Backbone bond lengths (Angstrom), bond angles and torsions (degrees), N, CA, C in turn:
res aa  C-N    CA-C-N  psi(-1)  N-CA   C-N-CA  omega(-1)  CA-C   N-CA-C  phi
1 M - - - 1.443 - - 1.542 110.29 -
2 R 1.313 115.22 -37.30 1.479 119.17 -179.86 1.526 110.38 -61.80
3 R 1.341 116.96 -42.82 1.466 120.40 178.27 1.509 111.10 -60.44
4 R 1.307 117.63 -40.55 1.461 121.76 179.08 1.524 110.38 -64.05
5 A 1.317 117.26 -43.56 1.461 121.67 179.18 1.531 111.23 -62.03
6 E 1.295 117.18 -34.53 1.460 120.74 178.84 1.522 112.79 -69.39
7 T 1.320 117.70 -22.14 1.468 120.55 -179.51 1.527 112.08 -89.98
8 L 1.304 117.59 -12.90 1.467 121.08 -178.69 1.533 110.33 -76.83
9 L 1.292 116.30 141.48 1.454 121.38 179.08 1.534 110.79 -89.51
10 T 1.292 115.62 147.16 1.464 120.09 173.94 1.531 108.08 -74.16
11 P 1.320 117.73 162.95 1.482 118.99 175.93 1.529 112.94 -55.87
12 A 1.309 117.53 -38.63 1.460 119.78 179.26 1.532 110.86 -66.66
13 E 1.323 117.27 -38.50 1.463 120.87 178.02 1.524 110.76 -66.93
14 R 1.338 117.28 -40.47 1.441 120.33 176.83 1.517 111.43 -62.66
15 A 1.325 116.42 -41.15 1.471 121.16 179.41 1.516 110.34 -62.28
16 E 1.315 117.03 -43.29 1.466 120.58 179.87 1.530 110.75 -64.02
17 K 1.320 116.99 -41.26 1.460 119.68 177.94 1.520 111.18 -64.32
18 A 1.316 117.45 -40.58 1.460 121.54 179.23 1.531 110.50 -64.76
19 K 1.319 115.13 -42.43 1.476 120.60 179.14 1.540 109.92 -61.24
20 A 1.311 115.82 -45.33 1.472 120.60 179.91 1.526 110.62 -63.65
21 A 1.324 117.21 -40.84 1.467 120.40 178.78 1.530 111.84 -64.77
22 L 1.330 116.84 -42.00 1.461 120.12 177.47 1.528 111.51 -63.96
23 Q 1.314 116.34 -42.04 1.459 119.26 179.59 1.522 110.61 -63.43
24 E 1.315 115.85 -42.73 1.476 119.08 179.92 1.521 110.80 -67.04
25 W 1.319 116.65 -39.18 1.467 121.70 -174.85 1.518 112.55 -71.62
26 N 1.363 116.73 -47.03 1.450 117.64 -174.02 1.531 114.53 -136.55
27 G 1.326 116.63 11.85 1.454 119.42 177.22 1.525 114.79 80.51
28 Y 1.328 117.04 8.83 1.460 121.30 -178.65 1.527 109.50 -66.92
29 A 1.332 115.80 117.89 1.455 120.60 -178.83 1.534 108.71 -148.55
30 P 1.320 116.97 78.77 1.480 119.43 -177.02 1.522 111.21 -69.09
31 T 1.325 114.34 150.48 1.468 119.69 174.28 1.527 108.08 -75.54
32 A 1.316 115.66 170.00 1.483 120.56 179.07 1.532 109.88 -60.70
33 A 1.316 117.20 -37.96 1.463 121.05 179.23 1.518 110.75 -66.10
34 Q 1.326 117.20 -41.49 1.463 120.43 178.10 1.523 110.96 -65.30
35 E 1.330 117.03 -41.23 1.451 120.24 176.44 1.520 111.48 -60.43
36 S 1.318 116.12 -41.69 1.465 121.01 179.54 1.528 110.15 -63.17
37 D 1.320 116.89 -42.72 1.466 120.95 178.12 1.529 111.26 -63.41
38 L 1.332 115.54 -42.65 1.460 119.79 178.85 1.532 111.83 -64.77
39 D 1.324 116.22 -40.61 1.465 120.91 176.45 1.523 110.80 -61.43
40 A 1.307 116.65 -43.87 1.461 121.35 -179.79 1.531 110.37 -61.83
41 E 1.306 115.43 -41.78 1.485 119.72 179.43 1.529 110.39 -66.83
42 L 1.312 117.26 -41.00 1.468 120.93 176.99 1.516 110.36 -60.92
43 Y 1.321 117.73 -48.74 1.467 121.30 179.86 1.528 111.50 -61.65
44 R 1.329 116.65 -37.81 1.470 120.35 178.70 1.533 109.60 -63.62
45 R 1.331 116.11 -44.62 1.468 119.45 -179.22 1.528 110.90 -67.86
46 L 1.306 117.52 -39.83 1.453 120.02 178.43 1.529 110.61 -62.98
47 A 1.313 116.54 -42.83 1.472 119.81 177.80 1.513 111.68 -62.75
48 Q 1.306 116.17 -37.92 1.474 120.47 178.94 1.523 110.77 -64.68
49 V 1.295 117.42 -42.61 1.466 122.13 -179.16 1.508 111.84 -70.12
50 T 1.325 116.66 -42.93 1.466 119.34 -176.11 1.532 112.32 -76.19
51 S 1.319 118.37 -13.59 1.466 120.22 179.17 1.526 111.55 -88.41
52 R 1.301 118.06 -3.07 1.464 121.04 179.36 1.478 113.38 -74.91
């Protein structure tokens, strides 16, 4: 089980891999400000859904 745990990626590592894959696939490379705006929009939508 320990060996399996060592092969799992952290959420931050998964996010970095996804970002790299998107950039390679279609050139998607948001700036830090764009990422911040997208995060804010995501959190707003999540709050809206969970408050129902």
